C-alpha positions as CSV (number, residue, x, y, z in Angstrom):
1,M,-20.1,-1.0,-10.4
2,K,-22.4,-4.1,-10.8
3,R,-19.8,-5.7,-13.0
4,S,-17.2,-5.2,-10.3
5,I,-19.5,-6.6,-7.6
6,I,-20.3,-9.7,-9.6
7,F,-16.6,-10.2,-10.4
8,G,-15.6,-9.8,-6.7
9,L,-18.3,-12.3,-5.6
10,S,-17.2,-14.8,-8.3
11,C,-13.6,-14.5,-7.1
12,I,-14.6,-15.1,-3.5
13,L,-16.8,-18.2,-4.3
14,L,-14.0,-19.6,-6.5
15,L,-11.5,-19.0,-3.7
16,C,-13.6,-20.9,-1.2
17,L,-13.5,-23.9,-3.5
18,E,-9.8,-23.6,-4.1
19,M,-8.9,-23.1,-0.4
20,T,-10.9,-26.1,1.0
21,G,-8.4,-27.9,3.2
22,C,-5.8,-25.1,3.1
23,A,-3.2,-25.0,5.9
24,T,-4.4,-21.7,7.5
25,E,-6.7,-22.4,10.5
26,K,-10.3,-21.1,10.1
27,V,-11.5,-18.5,12.4
28,E,-14.8,-19.3,14.1
29,V,-16.5,-16.0,15.0
30,T,-19.7,-15.5,17.0
31,V,-21.4,-12.3,18.1
32,L,-20.4,-11.8,21.7
33,K,-22.9,-10.8,24.3
34,K,-21.7,-8.8,27.4
35,E,-22.7,-10.0,30.8
36,A,-22.5,-7.9,34.0
37,G,-18.9,-7.4,35.0
38,Q,-17.6,-9.3,32.0
39,E,-14.9,-8.0,29.7
40,V,-16.1,-7.3,26.1
41,V,-14.1,-9.5,23.8
42,I,-13.0,-8.1,20.4
43,P,-12.1,-10.7,17.8
44,V,-9.2,-9.5,15.6
45,L,-7.4,-11.1,12.7
46,L,-3.7,-10.2,12.5
47,R,-0.7,-11.4,10.5
48,I,2.6,-12.8,11.7
49,D,5.4,-12.4,9.1
50,P,6.5,-16.0,8.4
51,E,10.1,-14.9,7.7
52,T,10.7,-12.6,10.7
53,G,8.1,-13.7,13.2
54,E,7.1,-10.1,13.6
55,G,3.6,-9.1,14.5
56,D,1.6,-6.5,16.5
57,Y,2.2,-8.3,19.8
58,E,3.1,-5.1,21.8
59,L,0.0,-3.3,20.5
60,V,-2.3,-6.1,21.6
61,E,-0.6,-6.7,24.9
62,G,-0.5,-3.0,25.7
63,F,-4.2,-2.5,24.9
64,N,-5.2,-5.5,27.0
65,R,-3.3,-4.2,30.0
66,E,-4.7,-0.7,29.7
67,Y,-8.3,-1.8,29.3
68,E,-8.2,-4.9,31.6
69,G,-11.6,-5.6,33.0
70,I,-13.3,-3.5,30.3
71,Y,-12.2,-4.8,26.8
72,R,-9.9,-7.6,25.7
73,V,-8.6,-8.2,22.2
74,E,-8.5,-11.8,21.2
75,V,-6.3,-12.3,18.1
76,Q,-6.3,-15.1,15.6
77,W,-2.7,-14.9,14.3
78,V,-2.2,-15.9,10.7
79,T,1.3,-16.9,9.8
80,E,1.2,-15.8,6.2
81,K,2.7,-13.4,3.8
82,E,0.4,-10.5,2.8
83,Q,-1.2,-12.5,0.0
84,G,-2.1,-15.4,2.4
85,Y,-3.7,-13.0,4.8
86,R,-5.7,-11.4,2.0
87,E,-6.9,-14.8,0.8
88,E,-8.0,-15.6,4.4
89,L,-10.0,-12.4,4.4
90,K,-11.8,-13.4,1.3
91,L,-12.6,-16.8,2.6
92,L,-13.9,-15.6,6.0
93,S,-16.0,-13.0,4.2
94,A,-17.6,-15.6,2.0
95,L,-18.3,-17.8,5.1
96,D,-19.6,-14.8,7.0
97,Q,-17.0,-15.3,9.7
98,L,-15.0,-12.1,9.6
99,P,-13.8,-10.9,13.1
100,T,-14.5,-7.4,14.3
101,V,-11.3,-5.8,13.3
102,I,-9.4,-6.6,10.1
103,T,-6.4,-5.0,8.4
104,D,-5.2,-4.6,4.8
105,V,-8.8,-3.9,3.8
106,A,-8.1,-2.1,0.5
107,F,-5.7,-4.6,-1.0
108,S,-8.2,-5.1,-3.8
109,A,-10.4,-2.3,-5.1
110,E,-13.0,-5.0,-6.1
111,F,-13.1,-6.5,-2.7
112,Y,-13.2,-3.3,-0.8
113,H,-16.0,-1.8,-2.8
114,M,-18.0,-5.0,-2.8
115,M,-17.8,-4.9,1.0
116,L,-19.1,-1.4,1.0
117,E,-21.9,-2.3,-1.3
118,I,-23.1,-5.0,1.1
119,D,-22.6,-2.9,4.2
120,R,-20.0,-5.1,5.8
121,F,-18.0,-2.2,7.3
122,V,-19.0,0.2,10.1
123,N,-18.9,3.9,9.3
124,L,-16.3,5.0,11.8
125,Y,-16.8,8.8,11.5
126,P,-19.5,9.2,14.2
127,Y,-17.3,7.2,16.6
128,I,-14.0,9.1,16.2
129,Q,-15.1,12.7,15.3
130,E,-14.6,13.9,18.8
131,K,-11.4,12.0,19.5
132,E,-8.3,14.3,19.6
133,E,-6.0,11.7,18.1
134,W,-8.0,11.7,14.9
135,S,-8.5,15.5,14.6
136,G,-5.6,16.1,12.1
137,F,-7.0,13.4,9.8
138,L,-10.6,14.5,10.0
139,K,-10.2,18.2,9.6
140,D,-9.9,17.9,5.7
141,M,-12.7,15.4,5.3
142,E,-15.6,16.7,3.2
143,E,-18.0,13.8,3.9
144,E,-19.0,12.2,7.2
145,E,-18.3,8.7,6.0
146,L,-15.1,6.8,7.0
147,Y,-14.6,3.1,6.7
148,L,-10.8,2.9,7.0
149,V,-8.6,4.5,9.6
150,P,-5.0,5.3,8.8
151,L,-1.8,5.9,10.9
152,E,-0.6,9.5,11.5
153,E,-2.5,11.2,8.7
154,G,-0.8,9.2,6.0
155,M,2.9,9.7,6.6
156,Y,3.5,6.0,7.3
157,S,1.7,5.2,4.1
158,S,3.6,7.5,1.8
159,A,6.4,7.1,-0.7
160,G,9.0,9.0,-2.7
161,I,12.7,8.2,-3.6
162,F,15.5,7.0,-1.4
163,Y,18.9,7.8,-2.8
164,N,22.6,7.2,-2.0
165,R,24.2,10.6,-1.3
166,R,27.7,9.3,-1.9
167,I,27.0,7.9,-5.3
168,L,25.3,11.1,-6.5
169,E,28.1,13.2,-5.2
170,E,30.7,11.0,-6.9
171,A,28.8,11.2,-10.1
172,G,28.9,15.0,-9.9
173,I,25.3,15.6,-8.9
174,A,25.2,18.4,-6.2
175,A,21.5,18.1,-5.3
176,F,18.6,15.8,-6.0
177,P,16.8,16.8,-9.2
178,E,13.6,18.8,-8.7
179,T,12.0,18.5,-12.2
180,W,11.4,15.4,-14.4
181,D,13.7,16.7,-17.1
182,D,16.5,17.1,-14.6
183,F,15.7,13.7,-13.1
184,F,16.2,12.0,-16.4
185,D,19.4,14.0,-17.0
186,C,20.5,12.8,-13.6
187,L,19.9,9.2,-14.5
188,E,21.9,9.6,-17.6
189,Q,24.8,11.2,-15.7
190,I,24.8,8.4,-13.1
191,K,24.7,5.8,-15.9
192,N,27.7,7.4,-17.6
193,Y,29.5,7.3,-14.3
194,G,29.2,3.6,-14.3
195,I,26.6,2.9,-11.7
196,V,23.1,1.6,-12.2
197,P,20.9,4.6,-11.6
198,L,17.6,2.9,-10.4
199,T,16.8,-0.1,-8.4
200,S,13.8,-1.9,-9.8
201,H,12.2,-5.3,-9.4
202,E,9.5,-6.7,-11.7
203,S,8.8,-10.0,-10.0
204,G,5.9,-8.8,-7.8
205,E,3.8,-6.3,-9.8
206,Y,6.5,-3.8,-10.9
207,W,6.1,-1.9,-7.6
208,C,9.2,0.4,-7.8
209,S,8.9,1.3,-11.4
210,M,5.1,1.8,-11.2
211,L,5.7,4.2,-8.3
212,L,7.9,6.3,-10.5
213,S,5.7,5.9,-13.6
214,T,2.5,6.9,-11.8
215,A,4.3,9.8,-10.2
216,Y,5.2,10.9,-13.7
217,M,1.6,10.4,-14.9
218,C,0.3,12.5,-12.0
219,S,2.6,15.5,-12.9
220,D,-0.4,17.0,-14.6
221,K,-4.0,17.5,-13.3
222,K,-5.4,15.0,-15.8
223,G,-3.3,12.2,-14.5
224,R,-4.1,13.1,-10.8
225,S,-7.8,13.1,-11.7
226,F,-7.6,9.7,-13.5
227,I,-5.6,7.9,-10.7
228,R,-8.3,8.8,-8.2
229,E,-11.0,7.0,-10.2
230,T,-11.8,3.6,-8.7
231,L,-12.1,0.7,-11.1
232,P,-12.2,2.9,-14.2
233,G,-14.1,1.4,-17.1
234,S,-11.2,2.2,-19.6
235,Y,-7.5,2.6,-19.3
236,H,-7.1,3.8,-22.9
237,N,-6.2,7.5,-22.4
238,D,-3.4,10.0,-22.3
239,S,-2.6,9.4,-18.7
240,I,-1.8,5.7,-19.2
241,A,0.2,6.6,-22.3
242,K,2.2,9.0,-20.1
243,M,2.7,6.3,-17.5
244,L,4.0,3.9,-20.2
245,E,6.3,6.5,-21.6
246,C,8.0,6.8,-18.2
247,M,8.0,3.0,-17.6
248,Y,9.9,2.6,-20.9
249,R,12.4,5.4,-20.2
250,I,13.3,4.3,-16.6
251,H,14.0,0.7,-17.8
252,Q,16.9,2.1,-19.7
253,Y,18.4,2.9,-16.3
254,T,17.9,-0.2,-14.2
255,F,19.4,-3.7,-13.8
256,A,19.4,-5.8,-17.0
257,D,17.9,-8.7,-15.0
258,A,15.2,-6.5,-13.3
259,N,12.4,-8.8,-14.6
260,E,13.9,-11.6,-12.6
261,L,14.3,-9.8,-9.3
262,N,12.0,-9.9,-6.4
263,F,11.7,-7.0,-3.9
264,N,14.2,-8.3,-1.4
265,Q,16.9,-9.0,-4.0
266,A,16.4,-5.5,-5.5
267,E,16.5,-3.9,-2.0
268,E,19.8,-5.6,-1.2
269,R,21.4,-4.3,-4.3
270,F,20.5,-0.8,-3.3
271,F,21.8,-1.3,0.2
272,H,25.1,-2.7,-1.2
273,G,25.6,0.5,-3.3
274,E,25.0,-1.3,-6.6
275,S,22.4,1.4,-7.6
276,A,21.9,5.0,-6.8
277,M,18.1,5.3,-6.2
278,M,15.1,3.3,-5.1
279,A,11.4,4.4,-5.1
280,N,9.7,3.2,-2.0
281,G,7.8,4.2,1.2
282,Y,8.4,5.1,4.8
283,W,8.4,1.4,5.8
284,M,11.8,0.9,4.1
285,I,13.6,3.0,6.7
286,Q,13.5,0.3,9.3
287,E,15.2,-2.1,6.9
288,I,18.2,0.1,6.0
289,P,21.4,-1.3,7.6
290,E,22.7,1.0,10.3
291,E,26.1,1.2,8.8
292,I,24.9,2.9,5.6
293,E,22.0,5.0,7.0
294,E,24.1,8.2,6.9
295,E,24.6,7.7,3.2
296,I,20.9,7.4,2.4
297,G,18.8,10.4,1.7
298,F,15.1,10.8,0.8
299,A,13.4,13.1,-1.7
300,S,9.9,13.6,-3.1
301,F,9.2,12.7,-6.7
302,P,10.2,15.4,-9.2
303,G,7.7,18.2,-9.0
304,N,7.6,17.9,-5.2
305,S,5.0,15.2,-5.1
306,M,4.5,12.1,-3.0
307,M,2.4,9.0,-3.2
308,V,0.1,9.1,-0.1
309,D,-2.6,6.6,0.5
310,V,-4.1,6.1,3.9
311,A,-6.0,3.0,2.6
312,M,-2.6,1.1,2.6
313,S,-2.5,1.1,6.4
314,G,-6.3,1.3,6.9
315,W,-7.9,-0.9,9.4
316,A,-11.7,-1.5,9.4
317,V,-14.4,-2.6,11.8
318,V,-16.8,-5.3,10.5
319,S,-20.5,-4.7,10.9
320,G,-22.9,-7.2,12.5
321,Y,-21.4,-7.1,16.0
322,E,-23.2,-5.7,19.1
323,E,-22.6,-2.0,19.9
324,D,-20.3,-2.7,22.9
325,V,-18.0,-4.8,20.7
326,V,-17.9,-2.0,18.1
327,Q,-17.1,0.5,20.8
328,G,-14.3,-1.7,22.0
329,A,-13.0,-2.0,18.4
330,I,-13.0,1.8,18.1
331,E,-11.0,2.1,21.4
332,F,-8.5,-0.5,20.0
333,L,-8.0,1.6,16.8
334,S,-7.7,4.8,18.8
335,Y,-5.1,3.1,21.0
336,R,-3.2,2.1,17.9
337,Q,-3.3,5.7,16.6
338,K,-2.0,7.2,19.9
339,R,0.9,4.7,19.8
340,S,1.8,5.8,16.3
341,E,2.0,9.6,17.0
342,V,5.3,11.1,15.7
343,D,7.9,11.7,18.4
344,V,10.5,13.8,16.6
345,D,12.9,13.5,19.6
346,R,13.1,9.7,19.0
347,M,13.4,9.8,15.2
348,S,16.6,9.0,13.3
349,E,18.0,11.7,11.0
350,L,16.6,9.9,8.0
351,E,13.2,9.7,9.6
352,K,13.3,13.5,10.3
353,E,14.3,14.0,6.7
354,F,11.4,11.9,5.5
355,L,9.0,13.9,7.8
356,D,10.3,17.2,6.4
357,V,9.8,16.1,2.8
358,F,6.3,14.8,3.8
359,Q,5.3,18.2,5.3
360,E,6.7,20.2,2.5
361,K,5.2,18.3,-0.5
362,Q,3.3,20.3,-3.0
363,Y,0.7,17.7,-4.0
364,T,-0.1,14.0,-3.5
365,F,-1.5,11.1,-5.5
366,P,-2.9,7.8,-4.3
367,N,-1.5,4.3,-4.7
368,Y,-2.7,2.9,-8.0
369,Q,-3.0,-0.5,-6.4
370,M,-5.9,0.7,-4.3
371,H,-7.9,1.8,-7.3
372,W,-7.1,-0.4,-10.3
373,S,-8.5,-3.8,-11.1
374,E,-6.8,-6.8,-9.4
375,V,-6.8,-8.6,-12.8
376,L,-4.4,-6.0,-14.1
377,L,-2.2,-5.9,-11.0
378,K,-1.9,-9.7,-10.5
379,D,-1.8,-11.1,-14.0
380,F,-1.8,-8.6,-16.8
381,F,1.2,-6.5,-15.8
382,N,3.5,-9.5,-15.4
383,D,2.5,-10.9,-18.8
384,A,2.4,-7.6,-20.7
385,F,5.2,-5.4,-19.4
386,P,8.0,-7.6,-20.6
387,L,6.5,-7.6,-24.1
388,F,6.1,-3.8,-24.0
389,L,9.6,-3.1,-22.6
390,S,11.1,-5.4,-25.2
391,G,9.3,-3.8,-28.1
392,Q,7.0,-6.7,-28.8
393,M,3.9,-4.8,-27.8
394,D,3.4,-1.1,-28.6
395,E,1.7,1.5,-26.4
396,E,-1.6,1.4,-28.3
397,T,-1.9,-2.4,-28.0
398,F,-1.0,-2.3,-24.3
399,M,-3.8,0.1,-23.5
400,T,-6.3,-1.8,-25.6
401,E,-5.3,-5.0,-23.9
402,M,-5.8,-3.4,-20.5
403,D,-9.4,-2.6,-21.4
404,L,-9.9,-6.1,-22.7
405,Q,-8.6,-7.5,-19.4
406,V,-11.0,-5.6,-17.2
407,N,-13.8,-6.7,-19.4
408,G,-13.0,-10.3,-19.0
409,K,-11.1,-10.9,-22.2
410,E,-7.8,-12.9,-22.6
411,L,-4.4,-11.4,-23.4
412,S,-4.0,-11.7,-27.2
């Protein structure tokens, strides 16, 4: 753990030097003191998507209306992609200027655990244990420590496989495969039919193919145990070997130029019917064009498993603020939770199908991104996977290089 903390602090200090003069406006945060009759102001850092202009405007406006005269959320809006927001968090942390509420907290296992080690997050459990909107999430907790709060017990932070019903039917596949053997047989059948079986994009950390590969890795207890380790000291084991086996196999069934595709390009191909399946999460439903929604189905990974990780949508409260500000932050998070409650009557048919799959899943596994070294995710995979998939690097070398990377060695 000391190695991880030193690494995280080094990254933050380096980032501060690199980002001097960056375009993103700095956030000046001071501890706010409440005067008689004065609203308690809650500083929050939220992101605006630079491409769509979307942000949590309604959430903030609704909260400020409901709590007028008591609490008021003041937002510093950052017009950045996810990575830009994450860099801003690191910078503000290094400057000791973090606002009360931040999102996307667990984007880096190193960053998150460093923040825990230096007590930068409030333990939320004592504040929300009596709140009805959190009862479903808290009922299965074994410890009374909680630093991230999710949305709707994880459904909104879960993933499986979206598929095109029409393509599967035309290829002679009556039902989505339930076992991994049947899944690979299904891919072969679709390929023989003349359609690319799987959408994948490798520009951007191999997200879709890693979802499938870690699902395959977690089809046994050993894999499910390993993926729950945070910042493991070694990746040289049977579980990673199993992941690599799947990674190699599924790349026989995706686009020839997958290494050059980003997520948006890959997603468009799936929407246009150029491929039969795409591994992704609940958030993708809102992006599916209305005219094809009836063609799209959703299934768990073979073995009736799903990736579920509440850390992906987890928001945190930063320590160091006065108690009334912390209380206001808790009310803001609870308000967000209430707004996210599932209303089946307002769901589309695909959303209902997703909910059914989520409720019927047999087991879950977390998102590897929340547990593995950022060095692997940001740099190593993009360098090493093309070599592995092309046969220039074997499985043994790949795992050895993973260990070298997390110990600060260069890719050989």
